[in-house]
BAROTI-707964 format. One record per atom (N, C-alpha, C, O): y, z, x; residue number from 1; residue in one letter; atom name. Coordinates in steps of 0.001 Angstrom, whole numbers, plus 500000, padded with zeros to 6 digits. Each point is the difference from the previous one (the first is absolute). Layout:
N
{{Y, Z, X}, NUM, a, CA},
...
This chain:
97
{{498689, 500211, 501026}, 1, m, N},
{{501342, 499529, 499120}, 1, m, CA},
{{501051, 500714, 500907}, 1, m, C},
{{500135, 501068, 500597}, 1, m, O},
{{500589, 497668, 499167}, 2, k, N},
{{501322, 499871, 500720}, 2, k, CA},
{{501669, 500384, 498604}, 2, k, C},
{{500115, 499777, 498795}, 2, k, O},
{{500745, 500795, 502154}, 3, r, N},
{{501306, 500542, 499506}, 3, r, CA},
{{500288, 498727, 499069}, 3, r, C},
{{499893, 498843, 500406}, 3, r, O},
{{500387, 501425, 498628}, 4, h, N},
{{500075, 498801, 498264}, 4, h, CA},
{{502179, 499168, 500337}, 4, h, C},
{{500119, 498933, 499398}, 4, h, O},
{{501044, 501438, 501277}, 5, y, N},
{{500755, 499404, 500363}, 5, y, CA},
{{500876, 499507, 498756}, 5, y, C},
{{500650, 498955, 500040}, 5, y, O},
{{499305, 501936, 498799}, 6, s, N},
{{500232, 499810, 498484}, 6, s, CA},
{{501426, 500066, 500087}, 6, s, C},
{{500633, 499473, 499085}, 6, s, O},
{{499987, 501081, 501852}, 7, d, N},
{{501857, 499999, 500689}, 7, d, CA},
{{500493, 498511, 499934}, 7, d, C},
{{501034, 499645, 499433}, 7, d, O},
{{497600, 499078, 501584}, 8, i, N},
{{500419, 498744, 500467}, 8, i, CA},
{{499385, 499655, 498875}, 8, i, C},
{{500481, 499025, 499423}, 8, i, O},
{{498632, 501469, 500116}, 9, i, N},
{{499054, 498455, 499119}, 9, i, CA},
{{501620, 499901, 498673}, 9, i, C},
{{500796, 499063, 499945}, 9, i, O},
{{499229, 502287, 499128}, 10, s, N},
{{500535, 500256, 499167}, 10, s, CA},
{{501727, 499237, 499262}, 10, s, C},
{{500502, 499954, 498877}, 10, s, O},
{{499955, 499498, 502703}, 11, r, N},
{{501413, 499565, 500578}, 11, r, CA},
{{499898, 498238, 499693}, 11, r, C},
{{500922, 499322, 499547}, 11, r, O},
{{497466, 500089, 500902}, 12, i, N},
{{499890, 499318, 499719}, 12, i, CA},
{{499553, 498765, 499080}, 12, i, C},
{{498771, 499951, 499968}, 12, i, O},
{{501650, 499340, 499501}, 13, a, N},
{{499424, 499094, 498736}, 13, a, CA},
{{498413, 499846, 499969}, 13, a, C},
{{499075, 500377, 499280}, 13, a, O},
{{501179, 498510, 502437}, 14, e, N},
{{498201, 499442, 500455}, 14, e, CA},
{{499228, 500979, 500045}, 14, e, C},
{{500311, 501190, 499953}, 14, e, O},
{{498284, 498179, 500175}, 15, p, N},
{{498902, 501437, 500681}, 15, p, CA},
{{500255, 499690, 501481}, 15, p, C},
{{500697, 499055, 500371}, 15, p, O},
{{498653, 501858, 500495}, 16, p, N},
{{499818, 499944, 501379}, 16, p, CA},
{{499052, 498706, 500068}, 16, p, C},
{{499193, 499704, 499119}, 16, p, O},
{{501021, 499591, 502027}, 17, t, N},
{{498595, 498657, 500211}, 17, t, CA},
{{499416, 500884, 500634}, 17, t, C},
{{498779, 499872, 499919}, 17, t, O},
{{501604, 501110, 500777}, 18, w, N},
{{498744, 500594, 500731}, 18, w, CA},
{{500146, 500946, 500903}, 18, w, C},
{{500813, 499834, 500909}, 18, w, O},
{{498410, 501356, 499001}, 19, f, N},
{{500435, 501623, 500883}, 19, f, CA},
{{499312, 499513, 501405}, 19, f, C},
{{499097, 499179, 500165}, 19, f, O},
{{501944, 501939, 501205}, 20, d, N},
{{499293, 499755, 500612}, 20, d, CA},
{{498650, 501310, 500493}, 20, d, C},
{{499394, 500430, 499018}, 20, d, O},
{{500229, 500069, 502138}, 21, e, N},
{{499546, 500539, 500006}, 21, e, CA},
{{500191, 501665, 499924}, 21, e, C},
{{499046, 500772, 499912}, 21, e, O},
{{502438, 499661, 500141}, 22, n, N},
{{500681, 500935, 499016}, 22, n, CA},
{{500300, 500393, 498612}, 22, n, C},
{{500597, 500951, 499496}, 22, n, O},
{{498366, 497276, 499731}, 23, g, N},
{{500635, 500661, 498547}, 23, g, CA},
{{501146, 499023, 500100}, 23, g, C},
{{499907, 499185, 499082}, 23, g, O},
{{500783, 500668, 501426}, 24, t, N},
{{502016, 499509, 499382}, 24, t, CA},
{{499960, 498576, 499927}, 24, t, C},
{{499795, 499133, 500849}, 24, t, O},
{{500479, 500835, 497791}, 25, p, N},
{{500133, 498816, 499904}, 25, p, CA},
{{500802, 499120, 500088}, 25, p, C},
{{501169, 500354, 500148}, 25, p, O},
{{498510, 498102, 499795}, 26, r, N},
{{500637, 499189, 501334}, 26, r, CA},
{{500087, 498900, 498287}, 26, r, C},
{{499206, 500036, 499059}, 26, r, O},
{{501743, 499312, 501060}, 27, y, N},
{{500794, 499182, 498729}, 27, y, CA},
{{499973, 498744, 500984}, 27, y, C},
{{500841, 499205, 499580}, 27, y, O},
{{498780, 500496, 501107}, 28, g, N},
{{500179, 498359, 501206}, 28, g, CA},
{{498248, 499083, 500472}, 28, g, C},
{{499130, 500786, 500374}, 28, g, O},
{{500586, 498155, 499599}, 29, p, N},
{{498996, 500235, 500590}, 29, p, CA},
{{499376, 499899, 501158}, 29, p, C},
{{500515, 499410, 500949}, 29, p, O},
{{497961, 501318, 499124}, 30, f, N},
{{500037, 500973, 500888}, 30, f, CA},
{{500179, 499248, 501628}, 30, f, C},
{{499880, 498840, 499606}, 30, f, O},
{{500255, 501062, 501427}, 31, s, N},
{{499964, 500584, 501305}, 31, s, CA},
{{499737, 500951, 500588}, 31, s, C},
{{500267, 501120, 499564}, 31, s, O},
{{498929, 498590, 501988}, 32, p, N},
{{499909, 500933, 500718}, 32, p, CA},
{{501180, 501201, 500693}, 32, p, C},
{{500126, 501207, 500208}, 32, p, O},
{{500656, 497355, 499973}, 33, d, N},
{{501853, 500738, 500319}, 33, d, CA},
{{500271, 501551, 499138}, 33, d, C},
{{500513, 500987, 500526}, 33, d, O},
{{498906, 498913, 497743}, 34, l, N},
{{500718, 500707, 499744}, 34, l, CA},
{{498571, 501330, 499710}, 34, l, C},
{{499605, 500439, 498920}, 34, l, O},
{{500018, 499828, 502179}, 35, l, N},
{{498588, 501455, 500347}, 35, l, CA},
{{500663, 500911, 500123}, 35, l, C},
{{500934, 499661, 500727}, 35, l, O},
{{499209, 501885, 498836}, 36, p, N},
{{500389, 500893, 500864}, 36, p, CA},
{{499882, 500061, 501086}, 36, p, C},
{{501064, 500218, 500580}, 36, p, O},
{{497967, 499674, 500126}, 37, d, N},
{{499455, 499848, 501952}, 37, d, CA},
{{500159, 498905, 500228}, 37, d, C},
{{499455, 498943, 499683}, 37, d, O},
{{501822, 501529, 501254}, 38, i, N},
{{500832, 498242, 500998}, 38, i, CA},
{{498800, 500032, 500940}, 38, i, C},
{{500128, 499076, 500803}, 38, i, O},
{{499091, 501411, 499351}, 39, y, N},
{{498766, 499990, 500959}, 39, y, CA},
{{499345, 499150, 499842}, 39, y, C},
{{499674, 499229, 500904}, 39, y, O},
{{499891, 500664, 497693}, 40, a, N},
{{498508, 499660, 499123}, 40, a, CA},
{{500196, 498689, 500923}, 40, a, C},
{{501026, 499446, 500397}, 40, a, O},
{{497223, 500186, 499849}, 41, v, N},
{{499813, 498653, 500592}, 41, v, CA},
{{498765, 499844, 499287}, 41, v, C},
{{499343, 499225, 500695}, 41, v, O},
{{499843, 501158, 498080}, 42, q, N},
{{499923, 499027, 498848}, 42, q, CA},
{{500194, 501352, 498527}, 42, q, C},
{{500273, 501184, 499801}, 42, q, O},
{{499219, 497111, 499272}, 43, a, N},
{{501295, 500456, 499515}, 43, a, CA},
{{498753, 499120, 498323}, 43, a, C},
{{499115, 499145, 500029}, 43, a, O},
{{501312, 501419, 499163}, 44, c, N},
{{498830, 499371, 498391}, 44, c, CA},
{{500865, 500357, 499005}, 44, c, C},
{{500797, 500909, 500228}, 44, c, O},
{{499190, 498346, 498327}, 45, l, N},
{{500299, 499778, 499388}, 45, l, CA},
{{499337, 500471, 498218}, 45, l, C},
{{500357, 499239, 499100}, 45, l, O},
{{498784, 501900, 500531}, 46, l, N},
{{498900, 500285, 499395}, 46, l, CA},
{{500624, 499977, 498326}, 46, l, C},
{{501082, 500464, 499643}, 46, l, O},
{{497922, 498879, 499517}, 47, l, N},
{{500167, 500476, 498558}, 47, l, CA},
{{498933, 501228, 499304}, 47, l, C},
{{498786, 500019, 499797}, 47, l, O},
{{502013, 500693, 500029}, 48, i, N},
{{499071, 501330, 499716}, 48, i, CA},
{{500025, 500244, 498535}, 48, i, C},
{{500447, 499103, 499285}, 48, i, O},
{{499264, 501649, 500351}, 49, r, N},
{{499404, 500602, 498555}, 49, r, CA},
{{499900, 501793, 499519}, 49, r, C},
{{499000, 500683, 499780}, 49, r, O},
{{502100, 499592, 500190}, 50, c, N},
{{500395, 501487, 499340}, 50, c, CA},
{{498052, 500342, 499363}, 50, c, C},
{{499100, 499327, 499497}, 50, c, O},
{{501040, 501635, 500797}, 51, q, N},
{{498591, 500984, 499917}, 51, q, CA},
{{500223, 500370, 498118}, 51, q, C},
{{499165, 500029, 499096}, 51, q, O},
{{501967, 500150, 500902}, 52, n, N},
{{500452, 500654, 499239}, 52, n, CA},
{{500180, 499307, 498212}, 52, n, C},
{{499686, 500250, 498836}, 52, n, O},
{{500902, 498946, 501843}, 53, c, N},
{{500154, 499274, 498540}, 53, c, CA},
{{500023, 498543, 500252}, 53, c, C},
{{500946, 499391, 499499}, 53, c, O},
{{497905, 499720, 501408}, 54, g, N},
{{500076, 499052, 500281}, 54, g, CA},
{{500907, 498843, 500431}, 54, g, C},
{{499867, 498806, 499734}, 54, g, O},
{{501308, 501944, 501159}, 55, t, N},
{{501454, 499209, 499382}, 55, t, CA},
{{500345, 499109, 501385}, 55, t, C},
{{500850, 500675, 500581}, 55, t, O},
{{498897, 498200, 500160}, 56, e, N},
{{500133, 499624, 500932}, 56, e, CA},
{{501136, 499961, 500999}, 56, e, C},
{{501017, 500541, 499567}, 56, e, O},
{{499080, 498968, 501639}, 57, f, N},
{{501051, 499969, 501239}, 57, f, CA},
{{499773, 499280, 500853}, 57, f, C},
{{498888, 499522, 500224}, 57, f, O},
{{502284, 500232, 500510}, 58, k, N},
{{499478, 499244, 501671}, 58, k, CA},
{{500599, 501119, 500432}, 58, k, C},
{{501052, 500603, 499789}, 58, k, O},
{{497907, 499518, 500931}, 59, v, N},
{{500313, 501230, 502153}, 59, v, CA},
{{500142, 499970, 500193}, 59, v, C},
{{499369, 498956, 500166}, 59, v, O},
{{501762, 501056, 501149}, 60, s, N},
{{498699, 499323, 501067}, 60, s, CA},
{{499673, 501455, 500772}, 60, s, C},
{{499782, 501149, 499615}, 60, s, O},
{{500326, 498000, 502019}, 61, m, N},
{{499071, 501469, 500805}, 61, m, CA},
{{500301, 499211, 500936}, 61, m, C},
{{499960, 498770, 500029}, 61, m, O},
{{500463, 502250, 501036}, 62, s, N},
{{500351, 499690, 501865}, 62, s, CA},
{{498986, 500714, 500701}, 62, s, C},
{{499465, 501031, 499593}, 62, s, O},
{{500125, 497988, 502196}, 63, f, N},
{{499791, 501342, 499821}, 63, f, CA},
{{500877, 499572, 501834}, 63, f, C},
{{500370, 498863, 500291}, 63, f, O},
{{499767, 502349, 500643}, 64, g, N},
{{501226, 499409, 500480}, 64, g, CA},
{{498783, 500647, 502025}, 64, g, C},
{{498781, 500046, 500169}, 64, g, O},
{{501987, 500174, 500490}, 65, r, N},
{{499958, 500246, 501889}, 65, r, CA},
{{499109, 501013, 499525}, 65, r, C},
{{498795, 499990, 499750}, 65, r, O},
{{502399, 501184, 500165}, 66, y, N},
{{499760, 501672, 499248}, 66, y, CA},
{{499405, 500426, 499503}, 66, y, C},
{{499819, 501207, 500160}, 66, y, O},
{{499263, 497829, 498603}, 67, d, N},
{{499327, 500441, 499404}, 67, d, CA},
{{498616, 500926, 500694}, 67, d, C},
{{499312, 500802, 499369}, 67, d, O},
{{500505, 498776, 502276}, 68, i, N},
{{498700, 500621, 499567}, 68, i, CA},
{{500328, 501288, 501266}, 68, i, C},
{{499576, 501155, 500008}, 68, i, O},
{{501364, 498122, 501045}, 69, r, N},
{{500333, 501511, 500823}, 69, r, CA},
{{500334, 501412, 499008}, 69, r, C},
{{499577, 501143, 500174}, 69, r, O},
{{501361, 498324, 498699}, 70, l, N},
{{500674, 501391, 499356}, 70, l, CA},
{{498736, 500304, 498396}, 70, l, C},
{{500071, 500803, 499069}, 70, l, O},
{{499039, 498263, 501230}, 71, k, N},
{{498280, 500875, 499298}, 71, k, CA},
{{500482, 499882, 499046}, 71, k, C},
{{499876, 500954, 499233}, 71, k, O},
{{500973, 497770, 500256}, 72, r, N},
{{500255, 499520, 498200}, 72, r, CA},
{{499477, 498730, 499666}, 72, r, C},
{{500479, 499384, 499048}, 72, r, O},
{{498323, 500019, 501822}, 73, a, N},
{{498943, 499739, 499711}, 73, a, CA},
{{498805, 499743, 500935}, 73, a, C},
{{499942, 499635, 501174}, 73, a, O},
{{499032, 500711, 497821}, 74, r, N},
{{498531, 499596, 501276}, 74, r, CA},
{{499878, 498183, 500653}, 74, r, C},
{{499752, 499607, 501139}, 74, r, O},
{{500452, 499848, 497975}, 75, a, N},
{{499411, 498673, 499846}, 75, a, CA},
{{501572, 498721, 499584}, 75, a, C},
{{500516, 500090, 498885}, 75, a, O},
{{499906, 499096, 501907}, 76, s, N},
{{500617, 499254, 499711}, 76, s, CA},
{{500418, 499198, 498114}, 76, s, C},
{{498991, 499511, 499493}, 76, s, O},
{{501569, 500443, 500125}, 77, l, N},
{{500026, 499586, 498582}, 77, l, CA},
{{499720, 498836, 500066}, 77, l, C},
{{500168, 499458, 498908}, 77, l, O},
{{499219, 499386, 502424}, 78, k, N},
{{498576, 498646, 499799}, 78, k, CA},
{{499417, 500739, 499353}, 78, k, C},
{{499865, 500210, 498794}, 78, k, O},
{{499706, 500279, 502293}, 79, d, N},
{{498436, 500730, 500363}, 79, d, CA},
{{499772, 500573, 498116}, 79, d, C},
{{499353, 499348, 499182}, 79, d, O},
{{501230, 501735, 500570}, 80, r, N},
{{500198, 500685, 498587}, 80, r, CA},
{{499418, 499133, 499280}, 80, r, C},
{{498879, 500236, 499548}, 80, r, O},
{{501843, 498461, 500177}, 81, i, N},
{{499981, 498800, 499186}, 81, i, CA},
{{498252, 499484, 499556}, 81, i, C},
{{499294, 500040, 498993}, 81, i, O},
{{500575, 499467, 502487}, 82, v, N},
{{498791, 499347, 500891}, 82, v, CA},
{{498644, 501035, 499110}, 82, v, C},
{{499130, 499567, 499244}, 82, v, O},
{{501167, 502200, 501289}, 83, s, N},
{{498737, 500102, 499314}, 83, s, CA},
{{500523, 500844, 498840}, 83, s, C},
{{499933, 501225, 500098}, 83, s, O},
{{500420, 498387, 499156}, 84, n, N},
{{500843, 500150, 498364}, 84, n, CA},
{{499741, 501796, 499888}, 84, n, C},
{{499285, 500663, 499248}, 84, n, O},
{{501958, 499852, 502231}, 85, e, N},
{{500277, 501675, 499512}, 85, e, CA},
{{501463, 499900, 499985}, 85, e, C},
{{500754, 500925, 500302}, 85, e, O},
{{499516, 498202, 499424}, 86, i, N},
{{501725, 500076, 499598}, 86, i, CA},
{{500518, 500700, 498748}, 86, i, C},
{{499426, 499664, 498964}, 86, i, O},
{{501695, 501381, 500909}, 87, h, N},
{{500212, 500972, 499651}, 87, h, CA},
{{501296, 499830, 499584}, 87, h, C},
{{500801, 499557, 500823}, 87, h, O},
{{499653, 500768, 497805}, 88, y, N},
{{501324, 499695, 499793}, 88, y, CA},
{{500707, 501266, 498654}, 88, y, C},
{{499636, 500123, 498830}, 88, y, O},
{{501711, 500830, 502108}, 89, g, N},
{{499630, 500694, 499074}, 89, g, CA},
{{499572, 501750, 500966}, 89, g, C},
{{499808, 500110, 501211}, 89, g, O},
{{500154, 501166, 497600}, 90, t, N},
{{500028, 501086, 501274}, 90, t, CA},
{{497766, 500082, 500316}, 90, t, C},
{{498972, 499672, 499407}, 90, t, O},
{{501458, 500989, 501895}, 91, a, N},
{{498585, 499460, 500387}, 91, a, CA},
{{499156, 501174, 499108}, 91, a, C},
{{500516, 501095, 499778}, 91, a, O},
{{498568, 498666, 499896}, 92, v, N},
{{498952, 501227, 499533}, 92, v, CA},
{{499309, 500199, 501438}, 92, v, C},
{{499601, 499232, 500876}, 92, v, O},
{{500465, 502772, 498878}, 93, q, N},
{{499109, 500408, 501000}, 93, q, CA},
{{498591, 500356, 499829}, 93, q, C},
{{499682, 500476, 498910}, 93, q, O},
{{499895, 499452, 501515}, 94, p, N},
{{498540, 500400, 499961}, 94, p, CA},
{{500029, 501876, 499607}, 94, p, C},
{{500951, 500782, 500002}, 94, p, O},
{{498196, 499348, 499820}, 95, a, N},
{{499324, 501462, 498917}, 95, a, CA},
{{499918, 500980, 501926}, 95, a, C},
{{499105, 499685, 500784}, 95, a, O},
{{501598, 501032, 499465}, 96, r, N},
{{499144, 501480, 500991}, 96, r, CA},
{{498709, 500220, 499776}, 96, r, C},
{{499684, 499597, 498881}, 96, r, O},
{{499365, 500913, 501765}, 97, p, N},
{{498930, 500363, 499837}, 97, p, CA},
{{500734, 501515, 499784}, 97, p, C},
{{499312, 500990, 499754}, 97, p, O},
């Protein structure tokens, strides 16, 4: 789940075109130049569906040079896509024994 940004969305008549990986609404065409991580070396645009209401959203994800070093990711974005381990949203933590 991401922040809704209703303060922004409610003031613009058209719906967002896509959302970045922080959940920020974007109103123009997708471009890797608009990603929040200025050091991103991989990017993708996904079509996802809300598990609760079924609404579809276009969302971006990126992978930067420092993601592994800062332990924000164990594998590159490409590797997670290929292995079908990509996840958008708050990661579900496994239960502790």
